[in-house]
C-alpha positions in Angstrom: 27.9 203.9 193.4 29.7 201.6 195.7 32.2 200.8 192.9 33.9 204.1 193.8 34.6 202.6 197.3 36.5 199.4 196.0 39.7 201.2 195.4 40.0 203.0 198.9 38.8 199.7 200.6 41.4 197.6 198.9 44.0 200.1 199.4 43.4 200.1 203.2 43.6 196.2 203.2 46.8 196.2 201.1 48.5 198.9 203.4 47.4 196.9 206.5 48.6 193.5 205.3 51.8 195.2 203.9 52.7 195.9 207.6 53.4 192.1 207.9 54.0 190.9 204.4 56.8 193.1 203.0 57.4 193.8 199.3 54.7 191.7 197.8 52.0 194.4 197.0 51.2 193.1 193.5 50.9 189.5 194.8 48.6 190.7 197.7 46.6 192.6 195.2 46.0 189.4 193.3 45.0 187.6 196.4 42.5 190.4 197.1 41.1 190.1 193.6 40.4 186.4 194.2 38.7 187.1 197.6 36.4 189.8 196.0 35.6 187.4 193.2 34.5 184.7 195.6 37.3 182.5 194.4 40.2 180.7 196.1 43.9 180.7 195.8 46.6 178.0 195.5 50.0 179.2 196.7 52.7 176.9 195.0 55.5 178.0 197.0 58.4 177.0 199.1 58.1 176.9 203.0 58.8 180.0 205.1 57.7 182.6 202.7 54.7 183.9 204.8 51.8 181.9 203.6 50.4 181.3 207.1 51.1 185.0 208.1 49.3 186.1 204.9 46.0 184.3 205.8 46.2 185.6 209.5 46.9 189.2 208.5 44.2 189.2 205.9 41.7 187.7 208.4 42.5 190.4 210.9 42.2 193.1 208.3 38.7 192.3 207.5 37.6 191.3 211.0 37.2 187.6 209.8 37.7 184.3 211.5 40.5 182.0 210.3 41.6 178.5 210.8 44.5 176.4 209.6 44.3 172.8 208.5 47.6 170.8 208.3 47.0 168.3 205.7 48.6 164.9 206.3 48.2 161.4 204.7 46.1 160.2 207.6 43.7 163.1 207.5 40.1 162.1 207.0 37.2 164.1 205.1 35.4 164.3 208.5 38.4 166.0 210.0 37.8 168.8 207.5 34.1 169.1 207.3 33.0 167.9 210.6 31.3 164.7 212.0 28.1 163.5 213.6 28.9 162.0 217.1 26.6 160.5 219.6 25.9 162.6 222.7 25.4 160.3 225.6 23.7 163.1 227.7 20.9 163.8 225.2 20.8 160.4 223.5 21.0 162.1 220.1 23.5 162.5 217.3 25.1 166.0 217.1 27.1 167.6 214.3 30.5 168.8 215.4 31.6 171.5 212.8 35.1 171.0 211.2 37.7 173.7 210.8 36.3 174.4 207.3 33.4 176.4 208.9 35.2 179.7 209.1 35.8 182.7 206.8 39.5 182.2 205.7 40.8 178.7 205.6 44.5 178.0 205.3 44.7 174.5 203.8 48.4 173.9 204.4 50.2 171.3 202.1 47.0 170.3 200.4 49.0 167.7 198.2 50.0 165.8 201.4 46.6 164.3 201.9 44.7 161.6 200.0 42.4 162.5 197.0 39.4 161.5 199.1 40.2 164.3 201.7 41.1 166.7 199.0 37.8 166.2 197.4 36.0 167.1 200.5 37.7 170.5 200.7 37.2 171.0 196.9 33.4 170.4 197.3 33.2 173.2 199.9 35.1 175.5 197.6 33.0 174.8 194.6 29.6 174.6 196.2 30.1 176.8 199.3 28.4 174.0 201.2 29.0 170.5 202.5 26.8 167.5 203.0 27.4 165.1 206.0 25.1 162.1 206.5 22.5 163.6 204.1 22.3 167.0 205.8 23.7 170.1 203.9 25.5 172.8 205.8 26.4 176.1 204.2 29.7 177.8 204.5 30.1 181.3 206.1 30.2 184.4 203.8 32.8 185.3 202.8 34.5 181.9 202.5 38.0 182.0 201.2 40.4 179.0 200.9 44.3 179.6 200.7 45.8 176.3 199.9 49.5 175.7 199.9 51.7 173.1 198.3 55.5 172.7 198.1 56.6 172.4 194.5 60.1 170.9 195.4 59.0 167.8 197.2 57.1 164.9 195.6 57.7 162.0 198.2 54.6 161.3 200.2 52.5 163.6 198.2 49.2 163.3 196.2 49.3 165.8 193.3 46.0 167.6 192.6 44.5 166.3 189.3 44.3 168.8 186.5 40.4 169.0 186.7 40.6 169.9 190.3 43.3 172.5 189.8 40.6 174.2 187.8 38.6 174.8 191.0 41.2 177.3 192.2 40.6 180.9 190.9 44.3 181.7 191.0 47.6 180.0 191.3 50.4 182.2 192.9 53.8 182.1 194.5 55.0 184.7 197.0 58.7 183.9 196.4 61.7 185.1 198.4 61.8 188.7 199.6 64.6 190.9 198.4 67.4 191.7 200.9 65.8 195.1 201.8 62.5 193.5 202.7 64.2 190.5 204.5 66.1 193.0 206.6 62.7 194.5 207.7 61.5 191.0 208.6 64.6 190.5 210.8 64.2 193.9 212.4 60.5 193.6 213.1 60.1 189.9 214.0 63.1 189.6 216.2 61.3 190.6 219.2 58.6 189.1 221.5 55.9 191.2 219.9 55.5 191.0 216.0 53.6 193.4 213.7 50.9 190.7 213.3 50.1 190.9 217.0 49.2 194.6 216.8 47.3 194.3 213.5 43.7 195.8 213.6 40.8 195.6 211.3 40.3 198.2 208.5 36.9 197.0 207.4 34.3 194.4 208.0 33.2 191.2 206.3 30.1 193.1 205.2 32.3 195.5 203.3 33.9 192.5 201.4 30.6 191.2 200.4 29.3 194.7 199.3 32.5 195.2 197.2 32.1 191.8 195.6 28.5 192.8 194.6 29.6 196.1 193.3 32.3 194.6 191.2 29.8 192.7 189.3 28.4 195.9 187.9 31.7 197.1 186.4 31.3 197.4 182.6 32.8 194.7 180.4 32.4 195.9 176.8 31.8 193.4 173.9 35.4 194.1 172.5 36.9 193.0 176.0 34.6 189.9 176.1 35.9 189.0 172.6 39.3 189.5 173.7 38.9 187.1 176.7 37.2 184.5 174.3 40.0 184.8 171.9 42.7 184.2 174.5 40.7 181.2 175.8 40.2 179.7 172.3 43.9 180.2 171.5 44.8 178.0 174.4 42.4 175.3 173.2 44.0 175.3 169.6 47.6 175.7 170.6 50.0 172.9 169.5 51.9 173.5 172.7 49.0 172.5 175.0 47.1 169.4 175.5 44.3 171.1 177.3 43.1 174.6 177.1 41.3 177.0 179.4 37.8 175.8 180.3 34.7 178.2 180.2 35.0 178.4 184.0 38.4 180.0 183.3 37.1 182.5 180.8 34.4 183.5 183.4 37.0 183.8 186.0 39.1 186.0 183.9 36.2 188.3 183.2 35.4 188.5 186.9 39.0 189.1 187.9 39.3 191.9 185.3 36.2 193.6 186.8 37.6 193.6 190.3 41.1 194.7 189.1 39.5 197.6 187.2 37.6 198.5 190.5 40.8 198.5 192.4 42.3 200.9 189.9 39.3 203.3 190.5 37.5 202.6 187.3 34.0 201.2 186.5 34.9 199.8 183.2 37.5 197.2 182.2 40.5 197.9 180.0 42.5 195.4 178.0 45.5 196.0 180.4 43.3 194.8 183.2 42.9 191.5 181.4 46.6 191.3 180.7 47.5 191.9 184.3 45.7 188.9 185.7 45.7 186.5 182.7 48.6 184.4 183.9 47.6 183.7 187.4 44.0 183.0 186.4 44.7 180.9 183.4 48.1 179.2 183.6 47.1 176.4 186.1 44.1 175.6 184.0 46.1 174.3 181.0 48.1 171.2 180.5 51.4 171.6 178.6 52.2 169.1 175.8 55.4 167.3 176.7 58.1 167.1 174.1 60.5 164.3 173.5 63.6 166.4 173.5 66.3 167.3 175.9 65.1 170.9 176.0 62.9 171.6 179.0 59.3 172.0 178.2 57.7 175.4 178.5 55.6 176.0 181.6 51.9 177.0 181.5 52.9 180.6 182.7 55.3 181.0 179.8 52.8 179.8 177.3 50.0 182.1 178.6 52.4 185.0 178.7 53.3 184.3 175.0 49.7 184.2 174.0 48.9 187.5 175.8 51.9 189.0 174.1 51.0 187.8 170.6 47.2 188.1 170.5 46.0 191.6 169.4 44.3 193.5 172.2 41.3 195.7 171.4 41.8 199.4 171.2 39.2 201.3 173.3 
């Protein structure tokens, strides 16, 4: 069974990317979960924490292509997907592919571009294809978007609507490194050559596709499915939330639990697998009910953590 190879495959990738991104193994593991689920990640984090480096290191590790799109207010949908241009030599219109035609896309500061351009990328993410002038073009496989946004600045930004936030498989934040790991950054990146320059592939794109297919065969018992449904239903009936997790979120939680179980070397899902990935998969899919009090409202992460802690998990 290929499921037995998921753990060594992901361990190799984690070790390789860990040569560049220090002290963030659990966050990197979650990024890999999203990749193997065929989903996309939103990094809601401050500048300078290694988001671009993460995308490049991951691409190098799996022998994939990567491109970076800097989102700005004047960016047009055609700048993302590509355009048809008139070739004077041939007298025909030709399609020039945009930067979205790659394996790993770093959509930097996605909230700094207009909703029209955001929608062009979100269509590619959801459908794995784009249509330009009536012709449909398919994305490469694997196709993985790492989008970033700065949570501290609001001037000149166009926040993603809640319905579009649901298109992201996970929402994560790398955060600051501790002093020990930051010292490693200073020591290893203070020269002309950086660890990223010498990084080599530890697997192929085909290995990623095979691992994704293998993860789908990991067993999810009826009790685990009921547990996932209970968590989702609790968010929909919580008086602390205006909007609960959608069915897309429930499905994402199950898929993520399957991949996480495979990364732990198992071909079946445990309740602890669901608990580990519940917050990054579900928190950005809910809308918190604001309160007319001086006290700061709870975040989606805090509410999902509370639900996971209080709902009874099945005993296998």
